[in-house]
N, C-alpha and C positions, 0 to 999 in steps of 0.2 A: 598368714593362713587365715582361710576361713573359720571364725570361731566357733567352736562348739557351744557357746554360751547360748541359751535360749532366747530367741526373740520372737514372740507367739504375735503376729500381727491379725487381729480378728476383725474383718471389715462387717459393719453394724450399721444399722440406721442412725440416719443423722438428726442431728438436734432439729426442733420445729423450723429453725430458719432456713435448713435445707430442704423442707419436705415442699412438693407440689400437690396440688389438690385435683381430684376429677370433677365432674360436672356435678356428680351428687354431694360433694362436699367431703367427701371422706380421703382421707391422706393418702398418696401414692408414695410406695419406697422410692428411695433416690439412689439405690444401686445395690450390689451384692454384699453378703455377708461371707467374707472367706477368710478362714484363717490360715495362716502363713508363717513362717519360720525362717529368720535371717541370719541373725546373730547378734553380737556385742559391739555397742557402741555410745560413746560418752561426749564426743565433741562433733559438731557439725557444721565445723567452719571450713569451706572449701579451700580458703586460700591458706590454710594452716600447715604445719609440716606435719603430715600423717603418714604414720607407718604401719597401718592394718587395712588390709585390703578389703575388709568387712565395712571398713568406715565408708569407703568410697562408692560402696554398692548402696547404703543408706543415703547417703550425700545424694547418689543420683537421682533419688527420687524426689528431692527437695530444692537441688540447684541445677540452672542450665547454663551451659555456656552458649556463644556464639552458634556453633556449629557441632555436630556429630559425627562420629566415624562409624561406618555400617561394619558388621562382622565380616564382610570382606575387605575392610581396610580401606573403604572408598570416603572421601568427604562428602558429607550430605549437608543440605541446606535446610534442615526441618527443626532446628531448635530455634533459639532467640533471633538468629538472622533471616530476614525474609529473603535478602538478595544481594548480591555482592558485584562491583565492577572493579578490574583493574586497569590503571594506567601505567605501563611499562615505562615510559618516556619520564613520567615526573616521580616514578616508583610510590604511587600511592594506591592504598586500597580503601574503597568505600562501600562500606556495609550499612545497609539499612535494615533497621529493628522491625519485627512483627508486632502489633498490638499484642501486649501482654502485662499482666499485672502482678504485683507483688502479692504476698499474701494478706497485706492490710489495705489493699484494693489501690494502691499507689501505683501508677504506670512505671513499668520498667523502663528506664531511661538510658542512653547512652553516657551519660555522665557516671551510672554506676557501675558500667564496666572499667571506665577510665580511672575514676577512684582507685578500684581495687588492684588495677594493674601498677597505675602511677604512685599511689600513696602506700601500698600494701607490698606487693611483690617486688617493687623496683627500690624499695627504700633501702639504702647500702646498710642499715644496722637491723634491718629483718632477715633472720635466717631462714632461707627456703631454696632447696634445690629446683622447684618448680619454675623459679625466674629465668632457667634457661630456657623455657619456653617462648619467651619473650625477647630474646637476644637478636633476633633478625629483625626487631624494630629500630627504628634509627635511634642511635645514642643509648640504647638499652643497656648495653654491656659498660660502656663509660660510665653512666648512672650507678648502676650498682656496685662500682669499685670507687664510687667516692668522687670521682673527677668531674662530673657534670651535676647540676641540678635535676631532681625530678620533675620539673616542669620543662624540661627541654627533652622529655621522650617525644619521640614522633607519633604521638596520637591526640587525637582531640575530639570531643563531641561536637563536630560541626553542625549539628541540628539536633533538635530533642531526640529524634529517633536514628539518628545518622552518626556514624563513626569513621574519622578519615584517620587511616594509618599511613605512615611514612615508613617504608623499609628499607634498611641499610643497602648500601650499593655492593651487589654481588650475592644479597641474599636469595634464596629459593622461596619465592612468596607463596608457591603452592606447600611447600612444607609449613610455611607460618600459619596458612590458613587451618591445617589440619592440628597444629600446636593448638590453635584456638578453640579446638574441639574437647580440649582437656579440661576436666571439672576444675581444676586448678586455677583457670581462668574465669570462672563463673564471677559475676557482678556481685558486689557489697552495698548496701545502702549506707552512705557517708551518714546520713540524719538519724540512721539508728545506732551508731556507736557513738558513745560519750567517753570521755574520760573515766568515768566511774565505771562504766561496764565493758570496756575494750578488750578485757580478759575472760569474760564470760558470755558475751552477746550470743554466742553461739549454743548456750546451754538452758536457756530459759525461755518460755513461751513468749513473755511481754517483750522480750529484745531480740527475737530472732526472727528475722523475715525472710520468706523464701519465694524464687522465683520459679519454681519447678511445678511438676504436675502436682505433688502434693505439699501440706503445709503442716506444721507441727500445732496440736490444739491442746496437750497436756504431757507435761514431763513429771514423774514423780520418782526421784532418785531414792527414796525410802525403799519404796515397793518395785524398783528398777522396771519402769513401765513408762510407756509413753504412748500417745496417740496421734495418728496423722490423719488427715481429712482431705479431699480434695480441694484444689486450690481452683476455685470457680472461674477465675479472670485469668488462667492460663490459657495464652494463645488464643484467646477471644474477649469481647468485650463482657463488663460486668453486667451489661443489661441482657444478654442472651438470655433466651427460655430455657432450653435444654442446655445445662450446663454439664450432661454427662458424653455430649458429642465427642470432645478432647479426651477426656478420662473417664474410662469406664467405672472403676471402682469407688467408692465413695469413703469410707471411712477403716483407719486402721489402729487397731486398739493392740499394744506391743508391749511383752514381756521379754526383756533379754537376760535373765539368769537361768541356766540350767539347775532344775532341781530345788528353785524356789517355793516352799509351802509342798503343795502335791502336784506341783507341774512338773513333769518328766516325759520329754519326747523320745518317741523311736520310729523305726519304719512302721509299726503297727498303728501309729498315730494318724499315717497316711491311709491305710487299710480301713481304719476306724470311722474315720472322718472326723478326726480330731483336728486334724490341719490338713489342709488341702495342696498347700505347697511348703516345701521344707529345701532351706538351703541349707547345704551341709547336713550332717548327720553325726551320731554318737561312732565312735570307732568300732565297737560291737555289732553294729549295724551294717557296715559299709560294704565289706566283701561280698557278703551274700546275697545284696542289694544293687551290686554295681551296675547291671544290665539295665535297671529301671532307673539309673540316674541319666540325667542331662549335663555333662561337663564340658566345658569350653574353655579356651586359655585364656589366662588373665593377664594383664600388664603387670605382673610384680612376680619377684622372686624372694621367697622366704630364704632370709641371709643373716649368718652371723658376724656380727662387728667386732673387730678386734679394738681395743683401747690402745692406740701405738702409745700411749703417754708410758703404759705398764712397761718394765725394763725386759720383761719376759718376751713382750710382744715386739719389742724392739728388733728382737732377732728374726731375720728373715725366715733361717732354715727350720726355725719352731712352727713360725705360722705355716710355712708349706708342709711340713710334716703332719699337722694337727689337719688340715684341710684333706692332703693326701691319704690319710689313715681312714677317713670316714667312708663307709658303705652306704651310698645314697639309694642304690636300689633297694636295699633292706628298709631304708626310711619308706620309699613309696609302698613296698609291700605292707608294711606296719599300718600306713594312714590312708591307703588305696587310691587315693586322688591324688593328681599333680604329676609332674614329670621329673625323673631326677635329674638334676641340675648339671650339664656338661659345660658350662661356661655361667656368665654372669647376666645376659642378656636372654629373656625368655623367646619362644618361638613367635609371640604376638609383634615383635619388634621386627620392622621391615628393612630391607637392604634399601640404601638413599637412591642407588641406580637400576631398580626394578621392584617387582610385586613380591618377591620370595621372601623367607626369613631370613635375618640378618646373619646370622651365625650358621652357616652349612658345616662346619668342622667342629668335631669336640674338642675342646680345650680343658676339659677335666675328665679323669676315668672315674665312672659312675661307681664301679664295683670296689674303690678303696683297696689300699695295701698297708697293713699294720707293719710288715716286713720291712718295705720300702722306707717307710717312715721311720722306723728306730734306726735304718742304716743311715738315713740322713741327719737323725739326731745324735748319730754315735760322733760325729766329729764338732759337735756345740759343746762349748765351756760353760758350762753353768755355775760357775764359782761366784757366791755371793748373790744369786738369782732364786728368787722365791718361785718355785715351780708349781705352787698352789693358785688357783683363781674360781671364780665364780662364773656360772652362765645364767644371766638375768632373761627371764622369759616371761611372757604374759601367761597368768594362770588359768590355762584351759587344757582340756583332755589332751588334744594333739599336740601343741609345745611342748607338753610335759612329756610326752610319748618320744618325740624327737631328741629331746634333751636328755632322756634315759640311753638313748641308743647310742647318742654321740659321745656322751660323759664317759659311757664304759668302754667305747674305742680309746678315747683320750688316757683312763686310768691305766690301760694295756701299755701306754707310751711312757707310764711312769710319773704321769702329772697327778697332783691332787685337785680334783674337780668337786665343786658343789653346784647343784642345781637350785636356782632361787626364783621359784615362781612369785611375781607380782601381781597382787591384787589391786583393783583401782583406788585412786586416792580420794578419800570423801574430804570435804570442806564446805563451812558456810559462809554464804554471801549475806551481806546485809546486816542488820541488827534488828532487835525486838520483833514485832508483828511483821517487820519485811525480811526479814531473816529465810533465807532459801537455802535447801540443801543440794549440793550438786558433786559431781563425781569426776576425775580426770583419769584418763590411761595413764598408769605409772610407766610404761614403755615409752609412751609418746613424750611425757613429762622428761625421761632421760635423754631422749633423742633430742628434743629442743635444746635442753641444757647444753648438751654436749656439741650442738653446732655452735655455741659460741665460746667453746674451749674448756668448759665445766665437765669433764667426763667422770661420771661417778658410777662407772660400771667397768668390768673387766672384758667379758663379752656380753654383747646384746643382742638378741633376737628380735628381727624386724621383718615387717614386708616390704622389702625395698621398692618401693614404686618408680615405675619408668616414666608416667606421666605422659609419654608419647609415644607412637609408633618411631619415632626418629630415634636412633640409636645414640645420636649427640647430646640429646638431653639427658639421658641417664649416664652416661661416661663424663658429662660433664661435671657432674657433682664430685668427681674424685682430683678436679684441676682446681690448683688453689684461689686462681682468680675467676674461674668460671664456676664454681661450686654453687653461687646462690648464696651462701653464705656470708657475703660482702666483706664491709670492714666497719670499725666502731667511729662512730660520726666524731667523738670528740679527741680521736686518736687515729688518724689515717694510716698510720703504719701498722696498727694490728690487723692482719689480714686473717680471715678464718678460711680453713680448708673444709674437707669432707669431715663430717662429725666424728669419725672414729680417729681423726689426727694424721691420714693418710698425706704425705707430702711427697712428691719427686719431679724434680726439674724436667727431665726427659719426657715425663707423662705429660706435664703441662705444655711443653712443647708441641707434641703430638695433637694435643686437644686445640690450641691455638692454630696450628695449621690446619687441621679439620674445618675451625671456624671460617678461616680465611679462605680456603679453597671452594672454588667456583663449579668444578667439574664432578659431577657427581659420582662417578665411577671412582676418580682418585680420594674423593672424601671418603667414600665406604672404607677403601684401603687403609687408610690413614685411622678411621675408628676400629676397624679391624683389630690394626696393630695395638691400639691402645686398649681395647678389651683383652688381648692376649697378655700384655704388660701388667693389666690390673690383675688378672687370675693368676700370672706367674709371681706377682709380689704377694698374693695371698692377703692382703689387707682386711679383705672380708672373704667369707666362706660362702658361697652361694650352695644352697642346700638342695631346695626343690624350687620347680617353676610352678606357680600357683595355678590352680584351673578353680573357676566358679561351677559349684556344683548344685543342681536343682532335682529335686524330687516332686513329681506331681501326680494329685489323684487324677482318675480317668474323667472326673467331671470338670477340669481344668483345660481353657483353650487359650489361644493367642498370647503365649508366652515368646518373647524374642531376647535377644541381647545385643550388644554393640560390639563395637571391635575393642574394648578395653575390658570385656569379660562381665561386664554389668548385665543383669538381667532386667529387662524392660517390663516392668507391670502396668504401665498405663493401659493396655488394651485386655488386661486379663478379664477372661469371662468363667463364669460358672454356671453348670447344669443345674437348673432347678433351686437357684440360689434363694428364693423367695422360702423354701421350706426351713432355711437355717438364719433367717431374720429374728431378732429379739422382738 
C-alpha cells in the first residue's frame, strides 16, 4: 500500500557548489523549492526483495534501468540505454549506453549492469522473485537453480558502454527488453560494495551511489529525514554548464514519519501551500478530496500471505474460506483508492498476445460471503488444530484499517485473530565515532527470511510486486524452481519456493510449460490457468490492486507517470518558485 507515513520533500537552494553566478557576481538559484509528500522508505536497494510499492516509487527517483515502459505499456529507449539492435539469427541484443554518471561522478558502465544481474539477481542463494525478469537470457534459469556457474550467463560488457545479451532459444526478445525496464534490473556498483557494508550499502550516504535523476545527500534515521539533490551527471557530461536541463528540481529535503514533532499533513496542507505535491493522503481526507487526486494503476497487489508451515493453513478449505469471506469492496470504501482485487494480477499486467489487461474474467468475488465461508468450514475437522493466529502488518493507518476489517470477518468465522502492527527495526552499524543508526522495514525483513524457509509469521501483509507487465514474472514466484529463491549453495537439494511455502507439482508444470511455450496466445492461456489455480488454492489472499495517488497544487505542472505507476518528478515545475526559496 502507498504508505501514510509522512515524507516531506522540500526542494531548497543547493549548497554553494551548486550555485551559478550572474555577470554582477550575485548567486542565481539553481532550482525550485517544492515541498512534496511521498511516504515511508528505509531501504533503497533496487535489487533487494522489496515488498512495499512506496519503496519502488522513491527508488525510481534514485536508480535507473536500461529502458522504461510508458503509461501506455510501450517500451521507451529514454533511460540508461541510448539504442539497441537485435540479431535474430545469433539471438543477440546489443545495447549501447548513453553517457551518464553515478552520484559520485563515476561513469555508468556496462559492467555495472552485468554485476547486478549476474552476481546479485542470478546467484542461486540470493532470494528474489525479480530473477524471473532475466530467465529469457541464455542459461539464466539453469544458473538460478545451481546447475551452471553465474559466469555462464548470456550477458557481457562487450565494451565500456555496450552490453551484449544472448537470449535463450524460443524466448520473446521483445518481452525481455520490457523486463529490462524494471527497476529491479538497475545497475549496482561492484566497487562500492564491500564485505563490511554489503548488508547496508543502500542505507548510508557514504556507501550509496545512485545513477538516477536524484542522489541522496543525507539520511538521519534519528530524525526520520533524508535529503535528495539533483544528480548533475544524469544523462549528460559533468562539464555541462546548465545542469537543470535534464532534471528540473534541485534539492529534496525529506521527513518520512507522520506526526513527528509538529509535522502533520492533510489536504489543507495543499491549500495552504505547506506542500505542493502529496503522494497519498490520511484516510480522513481521502473520500472528500477524491476528485482532486490523480490516481493511476500500480504494478502491485496488496496481499495477505499465509505461512503454509502453520497446520491451520495447510488445510485448503480454511484458506479458501478466509479469502471467500472478505468483502473487498468494503475495503476500497474505507481506503478510497485502489481497486477491489478480483484476482491476483492487477490490471496493469498485460496479455502476452495483445495490449489488453491480462485477466479479463473475475476470479474472486469482491463482495465476499461469510455464509458460504461458514458452509465450507463446516466440513473441516479441526481436532488438534489451533484456530488462533496473527496478522503481521506494516504499522501505518491504511494497513491497520484493512486488518481491522479483515480480522472482524475472520472472527465471525470462529477464529481468534490478533492484528500485529510492526514498527521499523532500529539498529546500529559500526562502532564508536563511526557508529551509525539505521532502520529496516520489519515486513521486508520477515519476507526476506521467509524466502529462505524461515517463516516467523502466520499471515503477512505485503505489496506483492509484479516486477513486469509480463504475467509470467509474477506467477513464476509461486513455482518451486522458478520462484527466484533458488537453492542453497552448499546443499543443492535444498530448493526454496515462494516465501509463504506454497508448493504444487501441477502448478510447477504449468509454469514450466508457459516458460517453454513460444506461441504468445498459448502461453497466455497457460498463465491464465496458473493464475486460476493460484487463486483457487488461496495460498495468498489478494485484497487490493494498488494505485499510485497524487494530489497537486495548482502551482505545479509537468507531472507524469510510467507503466509501473511511479510518478516522474524529473520535469516537475512550480510557478513563482523563487517566492519559496530559503
